[in-house]
ModelCIF file with pLDDT and N, C-alpha, C, O atoms, coordinates in Angstrom:
data_MODEL
#
_entry.id   MODEL 
#
_entity.id                         1 
_entity.type                       polymer 
_entity.pdbx_number_of_molecules   1 
#
_entity_poly.entity_id                      1 
_entity_poly.type                           'polypeptide(L)' 
_entity_poly.nstd_linkage                   no 
_entity_poly.nstd_monomer                   no 
_entity_poly.pdbx_seq_one_letter_code       MAQERDINVPSKWAEAAWAEVTANGYFDGTRPGAQITREETAIVLSRLLKKIEA 
_entity_poly.pdbx_seq_one_letter_code_can   MAQERDINVPSKWAEAAWAEVTANGYFDGTRPGAQITREETAIVLSRLLKKIEA 
_entity_poly.pdbx_strand_id                 A 
#
loop_
_entity_poly_seq.entity_id 
_entity_poly_seq.num 
_entity_poly_seq.mon_id 
_entity_poly_seq.hetero 
1 1  MET n 
1 2  ALA n 
1 3  GLN n 
1 4  GLU n 
1 5  ARG n 
1 6  ASP n 
1 7  ILE n 
1 8  ASN n 
1 9  VAL n 
1 10 PRO n 
1 11 SER n 
1 12 LYS n 
1 13 TRP n 
1 14 ALA n 
1 15 GLU n 
1 16 ALA n 
1 17 ALA n 
1 18 TRP n 
1 19 ALA n 
1 20 GLU n 
1 21 VAL n 
1 22 THR n 
1 23 ALA n 
1 24 ASN n 
1 25 GLY n 
1 26 TYR n 
1 27 PHE n 
1 28 ASP n 
1 29 GLY n 
1 30 THR n 
1 31 ARG n 
1 32 PRO n 
1 33 GLY n 
1 34 ALA n 
1 35 GLN n 
1 36 ILE n 
1 37 THR n 
1 38 ARG n 
1 39 GLU n 
1 40 GLU n 
1 41 THR n 
1 42 ALA n 
1 43 ILE n 
1 44 VAL n 
1 45 LEU n 
1 46 SER n 
1 47 ARG n 
1 48 LEU n 
1 49 LEU n 
1 50 LYS n 
1 51 LYS n 
1 52 ILE n 
1 53 GLU n 
1 54 ALA n 
#
_struct_asym.id          A 
_struct_asym.entity_id   1 
#
loop_
_ma_qa_metric.id 
_ma_qa_metric.mode 
_ma_qa_metric.name 
_ma_qa_metric.software_group_id 
_ma_qa_metric.type 
1 global pLDDT . pLDDT 
2 local  pLDDT . pLDDT 
#
_ma_qa_metric_global.metric_id      1 
_ma_qa_metric_global.metric_value   93.15 
_ma_qa_metric_global.model_id       1 
_ma_qa_metric_global.ordinal_id     1 
#
loop_
_ma_qa_metric_local.label_asym_id 
_ma_qa_metric_local.label_comp_id 
_ma_qa_metric_local.label_seq_id 
_ma_qa_metric_local.metric_id 
_ma_qa_metric_local.metric_value 
_ma_qa_metric_local.model_id 
_ma_qa_metric_local.ordinal_id 
A MET 1  2 72.00 1 1  
A ALA 2  2 73.00 1 2  
A GLN 3  2 80.00 1 3  
A GLU 4  2 87.00 1 4  
A ARG 5  2 90.00 1 5  
A ASP 6  2 94.00 1 6  
A ILE 7  2 95.00 1 7  
A ASN 8  2 96.00 1 8  
A VAL 9  2 95.00 1 9  
A PRO 10 2 95.00 1 10 
A SER 11 2 95.00 1 11 
A LYS 12 2 95.00 1 12 
A TRP 13 2 96.00 1 13 
A ALA 14 2 96.00 1 14 
A GLU 15 2 97.00 1 15 
A ALA 16 2 97.00 1 16 
A ALA 17 2 96.00 1 17 
A TRP 18 2 96.00 1 18 
A ALA 19 2 97.00 1 19 
A GLU 20 2 96.00 1 20 
A VAL 21 2 94.00 1 21 
A THR 22 2 96.00 1 22 
A ALA 23 2 96.00 1 23 
A ASN 24 2 93.00 1 24 
A GLY 25 2 93.00 1 25 
A TYR 26 2 93.00 1 26 
A PHE 27 2 94.00 1 27 
A ASP 28 2 93.00 1 28 
A GLY 29 2 93.00 1 29 
A THR 30 2 95.00 1 30 
A ARG 31 2 95.00 1 31 
A PRO 32 2 95.00 1 32 
A GLY 33 2 94.00 1 33 
A ALA 34 2 94.00 1 34 
A GLN 35 2 93.00 1 35 
A ILE 36 2 94.00 1 36 
A THR 37 2 95.00 1 37 
A ARG 38 2 97.00 1 38 
A GLU 39 2 96.00 1 39 
A GLU 40 2 94.00 1 40 
A THR 41 2 96.00 1 41 
A ALA 42 2 97.00 1 42 
A ILE 43 2 95.00 1 43 
A VAL 44 2 95.00 1 44 
A LEU 45 2 96.00 1 45 
A SER 46 2 96.00 1 46 
A ARG 47 2 94.00 1 47 
A LEU 48 2 93.00 1 48 
A LEU 49 2 95.00 1 49 
A LYS 50 2 94.00 1 50 
A LYS 51 2 90.00 1 51 
A ILE 52 2 92.00 1 52 
A GLU 53 2 91.00 1 53 
A ALA 54 2 81.00 1 54 
#
loop_
_atom_site.group_PDB 
_atom_site.id 
_atom_site.type_symbol 
_atom_site.label_atom_id 
_atom_site.label_alt_id 
_atom_site.label_comp_id 
_atom_site.label_asym_id 
_atom_site.label_entity_id 
_atom_site.label_seq_id 
_atom_site.pdbx_PDB_ins_code 
_atom_site.Cartn_x 
_atom_site.Cartn_y 
_atom_site.Cartn_z 
_atom_site.occupancy 
_atom_site.B_iso_or_equiv 
_atom_site.pdbx_formal_charge 
_atom_site.auth_seq_id 
_atom_site.auth_comp_id 
_atom_site.auth_asym_id 
_atom_site.auth_atom_id 
_atom_site.pdbx_PDB_model_num 
ATOM 1   N N  . MET A 1 1  ? 0.778   -4.665 -22.607 1.00 72.00 ? 1  MET A N  1 
ATOM 2   C CA . MET A 1 1  ? 1.332   -3.367 -22.280 1.00 72.00 ? 1  MET A CA 1 
ATOM 3   C C  . MET A 1 1  ? 0.303   -2.560 -21.486 1.00 72.00 ? 1  MET A C  1 
ATOM 4   O O  . MET A 1 1  ? -0.874  -2.523 -21.843 1.00 72.00 ? 1  MET A O  1 
ATOM 5   N N  . ALA A 1 2  ? 0.747   -1.922 -20.422 1.00 73.00 ? 2  ALA A N  1 
ATOM 6   C CA . ALA A 1 2  ? -0.137  -1.140 -19.566 1.00 73.00 ? 2  ALA A CA 1 
ATOM 7   C C  . ALA A 1 2  ? -0.510  0.168  -20.255 1.00 73.00 ? 2  ALA A C  1 
ATOM 8   O O  . ALA A 1 2  ? 0.311   0.806  -20.914 1.00 73.00 ? 2  ALA A O  1 
ATOM 9   N N  . GLN A 1 3  ? -1.762  0.543  -20.083 1.00 80.00 ? 3  GLN A N  1 
ATOM 10  C CA . GLN A 1 3  ? -2.241  1.789  -20.670 1.00 80.00 ? 3  GLN A CA 1 
ATOM 11  C C  . GLN A 1 3  ? -1.911  2.948  -19.735 1.00 80.00 ? 3  GLN A C  1 
ATOM 12  O O  . GLN A 1 3  ? -2.064  2.833  -18.519 1.00 80.00 ? 3  GLN A O  1 
ATOM 13  N N  . GLU A 1 4  ? -1.456  4.070  -20.310 1.00 87.00 ? 4  GLU A N  1 
ATOM 14  C CA . GLU A 1 4  ? -1.154  5.237  -19.492 1.00 87.00 ? 4  GLU A CA 1 
ATOM 15  C C  . GLU A 1 4  ? -2.445  5.870  -19.000 1.00 87.00 ? 4  GLU A C  1 
ATOM 16  O O  . GLU A 1 4  ? -3.443  5.927  -19.719 1.00 87.00 ? 4  GLU A O  1 
ATOM 17  N N  . ARG A 1 5  ? -2.407  6.338  -17.780 1.00 90.00 ? 5  ARG A N  1 
ATOM 18  C CA . ARG A 1 5  ? -3.570  6.933  -17.141 1.00 90.00 ? 5  ARG A CA 1 
ATOM 19  C C  . ARG A 1 5  ? -3.544  8.435  -17.296 1.00 90.00 ? 5  ARG A C  1 
ATOM 20  O O  . ARG A 1 5  ? -2.500  9.059  -17.110 1.00 90.00 ? 5  ARG A O  1 
ATOM 21  N N  . ASP A 1 6  ? -4.692  9.033  -17.638 1.00 94.00 ? 6  ASP A N  1 
ATOM 22  C CA . ASP A 1 6  ? -4.818  10.489 -17.680 1.00 94.00 ? 6  ASP A CA 1 
ATOM 23  C C  . ASP A 1 6  ? -5.108  10.952 -16.259 1.00 94.00 ? 6  ASP A C  1 
ATOM 24  O O  . ASP A 1 6  ? -6.213  10.751 -15.754 1.00 94.00 ? 6  ASP A O  1 
ATOM 25  N N  . ILE A 1 7  ? -4.127  11.570 -15.612 1.00 95.00 ? 7  ILE A N  1 
ATOM 26  C CA . ILE A 1 7  ? -4.295  11.969 -14.215 1.00 95.00 ? 7  ILE A CA 1 
ATOM 27  C C  . ILE A 1 7  ? -5.271  13.123 -14.038 1.00 95.00 ? 7  ILE A C  1 
ATOM 28  O O  . ILE A 1 7  ? -5.616  13.471 -12.908 1.00 95.00 ? 7  ILE A O  1 
ATOM 29  N N  . ASN A 1 8  ? -5.719  13.717 -15.134 1.00 96.00 ? 8  ASN A N  1 
ATOM 30  C CA . ASN A 1 8  ? -6.653  14.836 -15.058 1.00 96.00 ? 8  ASN A CA 1 
ATOM 31  C C  . ASN A 1 8  ? -8.112  14.397 -15.084 1.00 96.00 ? 8  ASN A C  1 
ATOM 32  O O  . ASN A 1 8  ? -9.012  15.236 -15.039 1.00 96.00 ? 8  ASN A O  1 
ATOM 33  N N  . VAL A 1 9  ? -8.355  13.091 -15.157 1.00 95.00 ? 9  VAL A N  1 
ATOM 34  C CA . VAL A 1 9  ? -9.705  12.543 -15.210 1.00 95.00 ? 9  VAL A CA 1 
ATOM 35  C C  . VAL A 1 9  ? -9.852  11.506 -14.102 1.00 95.00 ? 9  VAL A C  1 
ATOM 36  O O  . VAL A 1 9  ? -9.034  10.592 -14.006 1.00 95.00 ? 9  VAL A O  1 
ATOM 37  N N  . PRO A 1 10 ? -10.894 11.633 -13.252 1.00 95.00 ? 10 PRO A N  1 
ATOM 38  C CA . PRO A 1 10 ? -11.063 10.624 -12.200 1.00 95.00 ? 10 PRO A CA 1 
ATOM 39  C C  . PRO A 1 10 ? -11.497 9.284  -12.791 1.00 95.00 ? 10 PRO A C  1 
ATOM 40  O O  . PRO A 1 10 ? -12.127 9.233  -13.847 1.00 95.00 ? 10 PRO A O  1 
ATOM 41  N N  . SER A 1 11 ? -11.156 8.213  -12.101 1.00 95.00 ? 11 SER A N  1 
ATOM 42  C CA . SER A 1 11 ? -11.612 6.887  -12.514 1.00 95.00 ? 11 SER A CA 1 
ATOM 43  C C  . SER A 1 11 ? -13.136 6.843  -12.403 1.00 95.00 ? 11 SER A C  1 
ATOM 44  O O  . SER A 1 11 ? -13.721 7.544  -11.578 1.00 95.00 ? 11 SER A O  1 
ATOM 45  N N  . LYS A 1 12 ? -13.769 6.027  -13.227 1.00 95.00 ? 12 LYS A N  1 
ATOM 46  C CA . LYS A 1 12 ? -15.236 5.913  -13.202 1.00 95.00 ? 12 LYS A CA 1 
ATOM 47  C C  . LYS A 1 12 ? -15.725 5.579  -11.798 1.00 95.00 ? 12 LYS A C  1 
ATOM 48  O O  . LYS A 1 12 ? -16.719 6.140  -11.336 1.00 95.00 ? 12 LYS A O  1 
ATOM 49  N N  . TRP A 1 13 ? -15.020 4.654  -11.108 1.00 96.00 ? 13 TRP A N  1 
ATOM 50  C CA . TRP A 1 13 ? -15.466 4.221  -9.788  1.00 96.00 ? 13 TRP A CA 1 
ATOM 51  C C  . TRP A 1 13 ? -15.299 5.298  -8.726  1.00 96.00 ? 13 TRP A C  1 
ATOM 52  O O  . TRP A 1 13 ? -15.881 5.191  -7.647  1.00 96.00 ? 13 TRP A O  1 
ATOM 53  N N  . ALA A 1 14 ? -14.511 6.340  -9.014  1.00 96.00 ? 14 ALA A N  1 
ATOM 54  C CA . ALA A 1 14 ? -14.239 7.382  -8.026  1.00 96.00 ? 14 ALA A CA 1 
ATOM 55  C C  . ALA A 1 14 ? -14.898 8.722  -8.353  1.00 96.00 ? 14 ALA A C  1 
ATOM 56  O O  . ALA A 1 14 ? -14.731 9.685  -7.605  1.00 96.00 ? 14 ALA A O  1 
ATOM 57  N N  . GLU A 1 15 ? -15.635 8.798  -9.445  1.00 97.00 ? 15 GLU A N  1 
ATOM 58  C CA . GLU A 1 15 ? -16.201 10.080 -9.890  1.00 97.00 ? 15 GLU A CA 1 
ATOM 59  C C  . GLU A 1 15 ? -17.072 10.751 -8.831  1.00 97.00 ? 15 GLU A C  1 
ATOM 60  O O  . GLU A 1 15 ? -16.916 11.945 -8.573  1.00 97.00 ? 15 GLU A O  1 
ATOM 61  N N  . ALA A 1 16 ? -17.981 10.007 -8.217  1.00 97.00 ? 16 ALA A N  1 
ATOM 62  C CA . ALA A 1 16 ? -18.900 10.604 -7.231  1.00 97.00 ? 16 ALA A CA 1 
ATOM 63  C C  . ALA A 1 16 ? -18.139 11.084 -5.999  1.00 97.00 ? 16 ALA A C  1 
ATOM 64  O O  . ALA A 1 16 ? -18.396 12.178 -5.496  1.00 97.00 ? 16 ALA A O  1 
ATOM 65  N N  . ALA A 1 17 ? -17.211 10.276 -5.518  1.00 96.00 ? 17 ALA A N  1 
ATOM 66  C CA . ALA A 1 17 ? -16.430 10.661 -4.337  1.00 96.00 ? 17 ALA A CA 1 
ATOM 67  C C  . ALA A 1 17 ? -15.566 11.875 -4.644  1.00 96.00 ? 17 ALA A C  1 
ATOM 68  O O  . ALA A 1 17 ? -15.437 12.777 -3.817  1.00 96.00 ? 17 ALA A O  1 
ATOM 69  N N  . TRP A 1 18 ? -14.969 11.896 -5.847  1.00 96.00 ? 18 TRP A N  1 
ATOM 70  C CA . TRP A 1 18 ? -14.128 13.033 -6.230  1.00 96.00 ? 18 TRP A CA 1 
ATOM 71  C C  . TRP A 1 18 ? -14.956 14.312 -6.285  1.00 96.00 ? 18 TRP A C  1 
ATOM 72  O O  . TRP A 1 18 ? -14.512 15.362 -5.820  1.00 96.00 ? 18 TRP A O  1 
ATOM 73  N N  . ALA A 1 19 ? -16.145 14.227 -6.846  1.00 97.00 ? 19 ALA A N  1 
ATOM 74  C CA . ALA A 1 19 ? -17.025 15.391 -6.919  1.00 97.00 ? 19 ALA A CA 1 
ATOM 75  C C  . ALA A 1 19 ? -17.384 15.889 -5.518  1.00 97.00 ? 19 ALA A C  1 
ATOM 76  O O  . ALA A 1 19 ? -17.438 17.095 -5.281  1.00 97.00 ? 19 ALA A O  1 
ATOM 77  N N  . GLU A 1 20 ? -17.627 14.969 -4.604  1.00 96.00 ? 20 GLU A N  1 
ATOM 78  C CA . GLU A 1 20 ? -17.984 15.345 -3.235  1.00 96.00 ? 20 GLU A CA 1 
ATOM 79  C C  . GLU A 1 20 ? -16.829 16.022 -2.501  1.00 96.00 ? 20 GLU A C  1 
ATOM 80  O O  . GLU A 1 20 ? -17.024 17.063 -1.875  1.00 96.00 ? 20 GLU A O  1 
ATOM 81  N N  . VAL A 1 21 ? -15.640 15.451 -2.568  1.00 94.00 ? 21 VAL A N  1 
ATOM 82  C CA . VAL A 1 21 ? -14.517 16.039 -1.824  1.00 94.00 ? 21 VAL A CA 1 
ATOM 83  C C  . VAL A 1 21 ? -14.060 17.361 -2.420  1.00 94.00 ? 21 VAL A C  1 
ATOM 84  O O  . VAL A 1 21 ? -13.571 18.225 -1.691  1.00 94.00 ? 21 VAL A O  1 
ATOM 85  N N  . THR A 1 22 ? -14.207 17.537 -3.731  1.00 96.00 ? 22 THR A N  1 
ATOM 86  C CA . THR A 1 22 ? -13.855 18.836 -4.310  1.00 96.00 ? 22 THR A CA 1 
ATOM 87  C C  . THR A 1 22 ? -14.932 19.871 -3.981  1.00 96.00 ? 22 THR A C  1 
ATOM 88  O O  . THR A 1 22 ? -14.617 21.034 -3.729  1.00 96.00 ? 22 THR A O  1 
ATOM 89  N N  . ALA A 1 23 ? -16.191 19.457 -3.982  1.00 96.00 ? 23 ALA A N  1 
ATOM 90  C CA . ALA A 1 23 ? -17.271 20.384 -3.628  1.00 96.00 ? 23 ALA A CA 1 
ATOM 91  C C  . ALA A 1 23 ? -17.148 20.847 -2.178  1.00 96.00 ? 23 ALA A C  1 
ATOM 92  O O  . ALA A 1 23 ? -17.505 21.980 -1.854  1.00 96.00 ? 23 ALA A O  1 
ATOM 93  N N  . ASN A 1 24 ? -16.646 19.979 -1.313  1.00 93.00 ? 24 ASN A N  1 
ATOM 94  C CA . ASN A 1 24 ? -16.467 20.326 0.096   1.00 93.00 ? 24 ASN A CA 1 
ATOM 95  C C  . ASN A 1 24 ? -15.151 21.040 0.373   1.00 93.00 ? 24 ASN A C  1 
ATOM 96  O O  . ASN A 1 24 ? -14.882 21.415 1.514   1.00 93.00 ? 24 ASN A O  1 
ATOM 97  N N  . GLY A 1 25 ? -14.330 21.232 -0.652  1.00 93.00 ? 25 GLY A N  1 
ATOM 98  C CA . GLY A 1 25 ? -13.099 22.007 -0.513  1.00 93.00 ? 25 GLY A CA 1 
ATOM 99  C C  . GLY A 1 25 ? -11.903 21.251 0.019   1.00 93.00 ? 25 GLY A C  1 
ATOM 100 O O  . GLY A 1 25 ? -10.899 21.873 0.365   1.00 93.00 ? 25 GLY A O  1 
ATOM 101 N N  . TYR A 1 26 ? -11.970 19.929 0.098   1.00 93.00 ? 26 TYR A N  1 
ATOM 102 C CA . TYR A 1 26 ? -10.833 19.161 0.596   1.00 93.00 ? 26 TYR A CA 1 
ATOM 103 C C  . TYR A 1 26 ? -9.710  19.088 -0.437  1.00 93.00 ? 26 TYR A C  1 
ATOM 104 O O  . TYR A 1 26 ? -8.532  19.101 -0.079  1.00 93.00 ? 26 TYR A O  1 
ATOM 105 N N  . PHE A 1 27 ? -10.073 19.013 -1.706  1.00 94.00 ? 27 PHE A N  1 
ATOM 106 C CA . PHE A 1 27 ? -9.106  19.020 -2.803  1.00 94.00 ? 27 PHE A CA 1 
ATOM 107 C C  . PHE A 1 27 ? -9.459  20.164 -3.742  1.00 94.00 ? 27 PHE A C  1 
ATOM 108 O O  . PHE A 1 27 ? -10.600 20.624 -3.766  1.00 94.00 ? 27 PHE A O  1 
ATOM 109 N N  . ASP A 1 28 ? -8.481  20.622 -4.513  1.00 93.00 ? 28 ASP A N  1 
ATOM 110 C CA . ASP A 1 28 ? -8.716  21.767 -5.395  1.00 93.00 ? 28 ASP A CA 1 
ATOM 111 C C  . ASP A 1 28 ? -9.322  21.383 -6.738  1.00 93.00 ? 28 ASP A C  1 
ATOM 112 O O  . ASP A 1 28 ? -9.596  22.261 -7.556  1.00 93.00 ? 28 ASP A O  1 
ATOM 113 N N  . GLY A 1 29 ? -9.538  20.103 -6.984  1.00 93.00 ? 29 GLY A N  1 
ATOM 114 C CA . GLY A 1 29 ? -10.178 19.662 -8.216  1.00 93.00 ? 29 GLY A CA 1 
ATOM 115 C C  . GLY A 1 29 ? -9.220  19.329 -9.337  1.00 93.00 ? 29 GLY A C  1 
ATOM 116 O O  . GLY A 1 29 ? -9.656  18.883 -10.399 1.00 93.00 ? 29 GLY A O  1 
ATOM 117 N N  . THR A 1 30 ? -7.926  19.530 -9.136  1.00 95.00 ? 30 THR A N  1 
ATOM 118 C CA . THR A 1 30 ? -6.961  19.219 -10.184 1.00 95.00 ? 30 THR A CA 1 
ATOM 119 C C  . THR A 1 30 ? -6.316  17.859 -9.936  1.00 95.00 ? 30 THR A C  1 
ATOM 120 O O  . THR A 1 30 ? -6.232  17.406 -8.794  1.00 95.00 ? 30 THR A O  1 
ATOM 121 N N  . ARG A 1 31 ? -5.875  17.228 -10.975 1.00 95.00 ? 31 ARG A N  1 
ATOM 122 C CA . ARG A 1 31 ? -5.117  15.973 -10.950 1.00 95.00 ? 31 ARG A CA 1 
ATOM 123 C C  . ARG A 1 31 ? -5.768  14.856 -10.124 1.00 95.00 ? 31 ARG A C  1 
ATOM 124 O O  . ARG A 1 31 ? -5.106  14.291 -9.253  1.00 95.00 ? 31 ARG A O  1 
ATOM 125 N N  . PRO A 1 32 ? -7.023  14.524 -10.365 1.00 95.00 ? 32 PRO A N  1 
ATOM 126 C CA . PRO A 1 32 ? -7.683  13.504 -9.546  1.00 95.00 ? 32 PRO A CA 1 
ATOM 127 C C  . PRO A 1 32 ? -7.030  12.124 -9.621  1.00 95.00 ? 32 PRO A C  1 
ATOM 128 O O  . PRO A 1 32 ? -7.174  11.327 -8.694  1.00 95.00 ? 32 PRO A O  1 
ATOM 129 N N  . GLY A 1 33 ? -6.326  11.833 -10.693 1.00 94.00 ? 33 GLY A N  1 
ATOM 130 C CA . GLY A 1 33 ? -5.719  10.514 -10.833 1.00 94.00 ? 33 GLY A CA 1 
ATOM 131 C C  . GLY A 1 33 ? -4.263  10.437 -10.437 1.00 94.00 ? 33 GLY A C  1 
ATOM 132 O O  . GLY A 1 33 ? -3.635  9.387  -10.573 1.00 94.00 ? 33 GLY A O  1 
ATOM 133 N N  . ALA A 1 34 ? -3.713  11.550 -9.943  1.00 94.00 ? 34 ALA A N  1 
ATOM 134 C CA . ALA A 1 34 ? -2.298  11.572 -9.569  1.00 94.00 ? 34 ALA A CA 1 
ATOM 135 C C  . ALA A 1 34 ? -2.098  11.001 -8.169  1.00 94.00 ? 34 ALA A C  1 
ATOM 136 O O  . ALA A 1 34 ? -3.018  10.987 -7.351  1.00 94.00 ? 34 ALA A O  1 
ATOM 137 N N  . GLN A 1 35 ? -0.894  10.538 -7.911  1.00 93.00 ? 35 GLN A N  1 
ATOM 138 C CA . GLN A 1 35 ? -0.560  10.107 -6.558  1.00 93.00 ? 35 GLN A CA 1 
ATOM 139 C C  . GLN A 1 35 ? -0.540  11.324 -5.643  1.00 93.00 ? 35 GLN A C  1 
ATOM 140 O O  . GLN A 1 35 ? -0.183  12.424 -6.065  1.00 93.00 ? 35 GLN A O  1 
ATOM 141 N N  . ILE A 1 36 ? -0.922  11.120 -4.393  1.00 94.00 ? 36 ILE A N  1 
ATOM 142 C CA . ILE A 1 36 ? -0.972  12.218 -3.430  1.00 94.00 ? 36 ILE A CA 1 
ATOM 143 C C  . ILE A 1 36 ? 0.361   12.314 -2.686  1.00 94.00 ? 36 ILE A C  1 
ATOM 144 O O  . ILE A 1 36 ? 0.976   11.304 -2.344  1.00 94.00 ? 36 ILE A O  1 
ATOM 145 N N  . THR A 1 37 ? 0.787   13.550 -2.445  1.00 95.00 ? 37 THR A N  1 
ATOM 146 C CA . THR A 1 37 ? 2.024   13.777 -1.696  1.00 95.00 ? 37 THR A CA 1 
ATOM 147 C C  . THR A 1 37 ? 1.713   13.910 -0.205  1.00 95.00 ? 37 THR A C  1 
ATOM 148 O O  . THR A 1 37 ? 0.553   14.044 0.186   1.00 95.00 ? 37 THR A O  1 
ATOM 149 N N  . ARG A 1 38 ? 2.727   13.873 0.597   1.00 97.00 ? 38 ARG A N  1 
ATOM 150 C CA . ARG A 1 38 ? 2.547   14.092 2.036   1.00 97.00 ? 38 ARG A CA 1 
ATOM 151 C C  . ARG A 1 38 ? 2.028   15.500 2.299   1.00 97.00 ? 38 ARG A C  1 
ATOM 152 O O  . ARG A 1 38 ? 1.212   15.706 3.198   1.00 97.00 ? 38 ARG A O  1 
ATOM 153 N N  . GLU A 1 39 ? 2.495   16.460 1.525   1.00 96.00 ? 39 GLU A N  1 
ATOM 154 C CA . GLU A 1 39 ? 2.039   17.842 1.697   1.00 96.00 ? 39 GLU A CA 1 
ATOM 155 C C  . GLU A 1 39 ? 0.553   17.960 1.384   1.00 96.00 ? 39 GLU A C  1 
ATOM 156 O O  . GLU A 1 39 ? -0.191  18.609 2.120   1.00 96.00 ? 39 GLU A O  1 
ATOM 157 N N  . GLU A 1 40 ? 0.120   17.332 0.291   1.00 94.00 ? 40 GLU A N  1 
ATOM 158 C CA . GLU A 1 40 ? -1.298  17.361 -0.057  1.00 94.00 ? 40 GLU A CA 1 
ATOM 159 C C  . GLU A 1 40 ? -2.138  16.647 0.998   1.00 94.00 ? 40 GLU A C  1 
ATOM 160 O O  . GLU A 1 40 ? -3.247  17.079 1.315   1.00 94.00 ? 40 GLU A O  1 
ATOM 161 N N  . THR A 1 41 ? -1.609  15.562 1.533   1.00 96.00 ? 41 THR A N  1 
ATOM 162 C CA . THR A 1 41 ? -2.309  14.839 2.594   1.00 96.00 ? 41 THR A CA 1 
ATOM 163 C C  . THR A 1 41 ? -2.469  15.732 3.818   1.00 96.00 ? 41 THR A C  1 
ATOM 164 O O  . THR A 1 41 ? -3.535  15.750 4.434   1.00 96.00 ? 41 THR A O  1 
ATOM 165 N N  . ALA A 1 42 ? -1.430  16.468 4.175   1.00 97.00 ? 42 ALA A N  1 
ATOM 166 C CA . ALA A 1 42 ? -1.492  17.372 5.321   1.00 97.00 ? 42 ALA A CA 1 
ATOM 167 C C  . ALA A 1 42 ? -2.552  18.449 5.111   1.00 97.00 ? 42 ALA A C  1 
ATOM 168 O O  . ALA A 1 42 ? -3.282  18.791 6.042   1.00 97.00 ? 42 ALA A O  1 
ATOM 169 N N  . ILE A 1 43 ? -2.640  18.978 3.912   1.00 95.00 ? 43 ILE A N  1 
ATOM 170 C CA . ILE A 1 43 ? -3.637  20.010 3.611   1.00 95.00 ? 43 ILE A CA 1 
ATOM 171 C C  . ILE A 1 43 ? -5.043  19.451 3.764   1.00 95.00 ? 43 ILE A C  1 
ATOM 172 O O  . ILE A 1 43 ? -5.898  20.078 4.388   1.00 95.00 ? 43 ILE A O  1 
ATOM 173 N N  . VAL A 1 44 ? -5.286  18.276 3.197   1.00 95.00 ? 44 VAL A N  1 
ATOM 174 C CA . VAL A 1 44 ? -6.609  17.657 3.272   1.00 95.00 ? 44 VAL A CA 1 
ATOM 175 C C  . VAL A 1 44 ? -6.979  17.354 4.728   1.00 95.00 ? 44 VAL A C  1 
ATOM 176 O O  . VAL A 1 44 ? -8.100  17.634 5.152   1.00 95.00 ? 44 VAL A O  1 
ATOM 177 N N  . LEU A 1 45 ? -6.053  16.790 5.484   1.00 96.00 ? 45 LEU A N  1 
ATOM 178 C CA . LEU A 1 45 ? -6.340  16.486 6.883   1.00 96.00 ? 45 LEU A CA 1 
ATOM 179 C C  . LEU A 1 45 ? -6.623  17.757 7.679   1.00 96.00 ? 45 LEU A C  1 
ATOM 180 O O  . LEU A 1 45 ? -7.525  17.777 8.516   1.00 96.00 ? 45 LEU A O  1 
ATOM 181 N N  . SER A 1 46 ? -5.869  18.802 7.426   1.00 96.00 ? 46 SER A N  1 
ATOM 182 C CA . SER A 1 46 ? -6.082  20.074 8.110   1.00 96.00 ? 46 SER A CA 1 
ATOM 183 C C  . SER A 1 46 ? -7.472  20.626 7.801   1.00 96.00 ? 46 SER A C  1 
ATOM 184 O O  . SER A 1 46 ? -8.177  21.069 8.707   1.00 96.00 ? 46 SER A O  1 
ATOM 185 N N  . ARG A 1 47 ? -7.866  20.604 6.539   1.00 94.00 ? 47 ARG A N  1 
ATOM 186 C CA . ARG A 1 47 ? -9.192  21.102 6.144   1.00 94.00 ? 47 ARG A CA 1 
ATOM 187 C C  . ARG A 1 47 ? -10.300 20.264 6.755   1.00 94.00 ? 47 ARG A C  1 
ATOM 188 O O  . ARG A 1 47 ? -11.316 20.796 7.203   1.00 94.00 ? 47 ARG A O  1 
ATOM 189 N N  . LEU A 1 48 ? -10.105 18.960 6.773   1.00 93.00 ? 48 LEU A N  1 
ATOM 190 C CA . LEU A 1 48 ? -11.100 18.061 7.349   1.00 93.00 ? 48 LEU A CA 1 
ATOM 191 C C  . LEU A 1 48 ? -11.243 18.295 8.850   1.00 93.00 ? 48 LEU A C  1 
ATOM 192 O O  . LEU A 1 48 ? -12.359 18.357 9.364   1.00 93.00 ? 48 LEU A O  1 
ATOM 193 N N  . LEU A 1 49 ? -10.122 18.424 9.554   1.00 95.00 ? 49 LEU A N  1 
ATOM 194 C CA . LEU A 1 49 ? -10.177 18.671 10.987  1.00 95.00 ? 49 LEU A CA 1 
ATOM 195 C C  . LEU A 1 49 ? -10.858 19.993 11.313  1.00 95.00 ? 49 LEU A C  1 
ATOM 196 O O  . LEU A 1 49 ? -11.626 20.071 12.272  1.00 95.00 ? 49 LEU A O  1 
ATOM 197 N N  . LYS A 1 50 ? -10.591 21.028 10.534  1.00 94.00 ? 50 LYS A N  1 
ATOM 198 C CA . LYS A 1 50 ? -11.243 22.320 10.745  1.00 94.00 ? 50 LYS A CA 1 
ATOM 199 C C  . LYS A 1 50 ? -12.748 22.192 10.575  1.00 94.00 ? 50 LYS A C  1 
ATOM 200 O O  . LYS A 1 50 ? -13.512 22.808 11.319  1.00 94.00 ? 50 LYS A O  1 
ATOM 201 N N  . LYS A 1 51 ? -13.179 21.402 9.608   1.00 90.00 ? 51 LYS A N  1 
ATOM 202 C CA . LYS A 1 51 ? -14.609 21.232 9.366   1.00 90.00 ? 51 LYS A CA 1 
ATOM 203 C C  . LYS A 1 51 ? -15.251 20.433 10.503  1.00 90.00 ? 51 LYS A C  1 
ATOM 204 O O  . LYS A 1 51 ? -16.380 20.720 10.901  1.00 90.00 ? 51 LYS A O  1 
ATOM 205 N N  . ILE A 1 52 ? -14.540 19.437 11.024  1.00 92.00 ? 52 ILE A N  1 
ATOM 206 C CA . ILE A 1 52 ? -15.066 18.628 12.123  1.00 92.00 ? 52 ILE A CA 1 
ATOM 207 C C  . ILE A 1 52 ? -15.176 19.460 13.389  1.00 92.00 ? 52 ILE A C  1 
ATOM 208 O O  . ILE A 1 52 ? -16.143 19.332 14.141  1.00 92.00 ? 52 ILE A O  1 
ATOM 209 N N  . GLU A 1 53 ? -14.182 20.316 13.626  1.00 91.00 ? 53 GLU A N  1 
ATOM 210 C CA . GLU A 1 53 ? -14.152 21.130 14.838  1.00 91.00 ? 53 GLU A CA 1 
ATOM 211 C C  . GLU A 1 53 ? -15.154 22.276 14.799  1.00 91.00 ? 53 GLU A C  1 
ATOM 212 O O  . GLU A 1 53 ? -15.497 22.827 15.846  1.00 91.00 ? 53 GLU A O  1 
ATOM 213 N N  . ALA A 1 54 ? -15.623 22.641 13.627  1.00 81.00 ? 54 ALA A N  1 
ATOM 214 C CA . ALA A 1 54 ? -16.539 23.780 13.488  1.00 81.00 ? 54 ALA A CA 1 
ATOM 215 C C  . ALA A 1 54 ? -17.931 23.467 14.013  1.00 81.00 ? 54 ALA A C  1 
ATOM 216 O O  . ALA A 1 54 ? -18.816 24.322 13.967  1.00 81.00 ? 54 ALA A O  1 
#
């Protein structure tokens, strides 16, 4: 039986990357284990592009 995942806790292998992207403001820090929506993807890409263009 598959174990349910706590979407509020990042996976061990992703902890450092999650900390970096939240510190840089790409994600708001909530639901690190949840699937990403198209809307959330658009927000992240927009923030990343603004940072690259700056």
